[in-house]
DOLUMDO-98378 format. One record per residue: residue in three letters; x, y, z of N, C-alpha, C in turn. Coordinates in steps of 0.02 Angstrom, whole numbers, padded with zeros to 5 digits, always signed. Layout:
REM DOLUMDO-98378
ALAXYZXYZXYZ;...
***
This chain:
REM DOLUMDO-98378
MET+00043-00059+00000+00000+00000+00000+00045+00062+00000;LYS+00031+00108-00046+00071+00168-00053+00049+00219-00001;LYS+00097+00247+00035+00082+00298+00085+00073+00365+00050;GLU+00017+00398+00064+00003+00464+00033+00050+00516+00062;SER+00071+00561+00019+00115+00616+00039+00079+00661+00089;ARG+00114+00681+00140+00087+00727+00190+00106+00799+00174;ARG+00135+00809+00117+00158+00875+00096+00098+00921+00088;GLU+00107+00983+00110+00056+01035+00100+00089+01092+00062;ALA+00050+01126+00022+00076+01183-00016+00024+01238-00019;MET+00048+01299-00019+00007+01359-00025+00037+01403-00080;ALA-00006+01436-00117+00018+01485-00166-00010+01553-00147;LEU+00035+01601-00142+00017+01669-00124+00024+01715-00185;GLY-00015+01767-00186-00009+01816-00240-00026+01885-00215;TYR+00001+01935-00249-00013+02004-00232-00004+02048-00293;ASP-00055+02088-00307-00052+02137-00360-00064+02205-00327;SER-00011+02245-00323-00016+02308-00287-00066+02357-00318;GLU-00084+02346-00380-00131+02391-00413-00204+02373-00398;THR-00217+02310-00382-00287+02290-00372-00301+02261-00303;ASP-00249+02238-00268-00260+02205-00204-00241+02250-00145;ARG-00281+02246-00093-00263+02282-00031-00210+02244+00008;ALA-00211+02178+00000-00165+02134+00037-00152+02072-00005;PRO-00098+02036+00010-00086+01972-00025-00144+01925-00014;GLN-00153+01878-00061-00207+01830-00057-00180+01759-00060;LEU-00218+01713-00032-00204+01642-00039-00236+01620-00105;LEU-00195+01603-00154-00219+01586-00220-00236+01512-00228;ALA-00200+01470-00192-00212+01398-00197-00185+01365-00134;LYS-00213+01308-00117-00187+01268-00062-00206+01196-00073;GLY-00166+01152-00046-00181+01081-00054-00134+01037-00015;LYS-00154+00974-00009-00114+00923+00025-00102+00865-00023;GLY-00050+00827-00010-00036+00768-00048-00024+00782-00121;ILE-00061+00748-00165-00052+00755-00237-00066+00827-00259;ILE-00116+00859-00230-00131+00929-00248-00072+00974-00231;ALA-00043+00963-00172+00016+01002-00153+00073+00990-00202;ASP+00083+00928-00220+00136+00912-00269+00123+00949-00335;ASN+00060+00951-00356+00043+00986-00419+00055+01062-00413;ILE+00038+01091-00356+00050+01163-00345+00125+01177-00351;ILE+00165+01136-00319+00238+01146-00320+00265+01135-00390;GLU+00241+01084-00424+00263+01070-00493+00247+01128-00539;LYS+00186+01155-00535+00165+01212-00577+00208+01273-00562;ALA+00222+01285-00498+00265+01341-00480+00333+01335-00513;LYS+00363+01276-00508+00429+01265-00537+00427+01271-00613;GLU+00374+01244-00645+00368+01249-00718+00364+01321-00741;ASN+00335+01365-00699+00325+01435-00717+00379+01481-00688;GLY+00431+01451-00660+00486+01491-00634+00471+01528-00570;VAL+00420+01505-00534+00402+01536-00470+00443+01503-00415;PRO+00482+01541-00378+00521+01511-00324+00477+01478-00272;VAL+00502+01424-00243+00466+01387-00191+00505+01394-00126;GLN+00471+01415-00074+00502+01421-00008+00466+01372+00039;GLU+00505+01334+00076+00475+01288+00124+00472+01321+00193;ASP+00413+01324+00221+00402+01352+00288+00341+01318+00318;THR+00353+01264+00355+00297+01224+00381+00254+01264+00430;SER+00284+01309+00468+00245+01349+00515+00197+01395+00479;LEU+00220+01427+00426+00177+01471+00387+00122+01432+00352;VAL+00139+01373+00325+00088+01331+00293+00034+01312+00343;GLU+00054+01296+00404+00005+01278+00456-00042+01337+00469;ILE-00015+01396+00474-00057+01455+00487-00103+01469+00428;LEU-00075+01468+00367-00114+01483+00308-00167+01430+00293;SER-00157+01369+00318-00205+01316+00304-00274+01330+00332;HIS-00279+01377+00378-00343+01396+00407-00382+01446+00363;LEU-00349+01472+00311-00381+01519+00266-00413+01481+00208;ASN-00460+01513+00175-00490+01486+00114-00455+01517+00054;VAL-00457+01481-00002-00429+01508-00064-00465+01574-00080;ASN-00427+01623-00103-00448+01691-00119-00457+01736-00058;ASP-00446+01710+00003-00447+01752+00062-00386+01797+00062;GLN-00395+01859+00086-00337+01902+00095-00300+01880+00158;ILE-00235+01890+00157-00194+01873+00214-00211+01921+00271;PRO-00224+01895+00331-00239+01939+00388-00180+01984+00406;GLU-00196+02043+00430-00145+02093+00446-00090+02066+00492;GLU-00107+02022+00538-00057+01996+00585-00005+01951+00550;LEU-00018+01932+00488+00030+01891+00450+00069+01931+00398;TYR+00057+01996+00394+00090+02037+00343+00166+02030+00346;GLN+00195+02033+00406+00268+02031+00413+00297+01966+00385;VAL+00269+01910+00405+00296+01846+00383+00284+01835+00308;VAL+00228+01858+00282+00214+01852+00210+00260+01899+00171;ALA+00274+01958+00199+00321+02004+00167+00390+01971+00161;GLU+00409+01931+00209+00473+01895+00206+00473+01844+00149;VAL+00416+01813+00137+00410+01765+00081+00418+01803+00015;PHE+00384+01860+00008+00390+01899-00053+00461+01926-00062;ALA+00494+01943-00008+00564+01965-00012+00608+01908-00036;PHE+00596+01847-00013+00632+01788-00036+00623+01780-00111;ILE+00561+01787-00135+00547+01780-00206+00583+01834-00246;TYR+00582+01895-00221+00616+01950-00255+00691+01936-00260;ARG+00721+01915-00204+00793+01901-00205+00810+01844-00253;THR+00768+01792-00253+00779+01735-00297+00774+01757-00370;ASP+00724+01799-00386+00718+01825-00454+00779+01866-00474;GLN+00803+01908-00428+00861+01950-00443+00924+01907-00455;GLU+00933+01855-00415+00990+01811-00425+00985+01774-00490;ALA+00925+01753-00508+00915+01715-00571+00928+01758-00632;SER+00917+01823-00627+00925+01867-00685+00998+01888-00695;LYS+01041+01871-00647+01113+01890-00654+01148+01844-00701;
***
């Protein structure tokens, strides 16, 4: 019997022109999480592993805005993505 993956994944997004705050764009466990990660990699979107943040975000629904108390930690994720993009363009 194959053991199902316990992996969880969340996708965040933010458009400063239309959004007041970042949003949870996708979330999933197991195969769905694997698909989210695979799509991110296929599209050149950096993937950051943070089990604590995934646990907190798992309580949100897809398309929910990130609560204000999580702005700092989510800003760190976006900073990671920015740095990764800058390094990749060198």
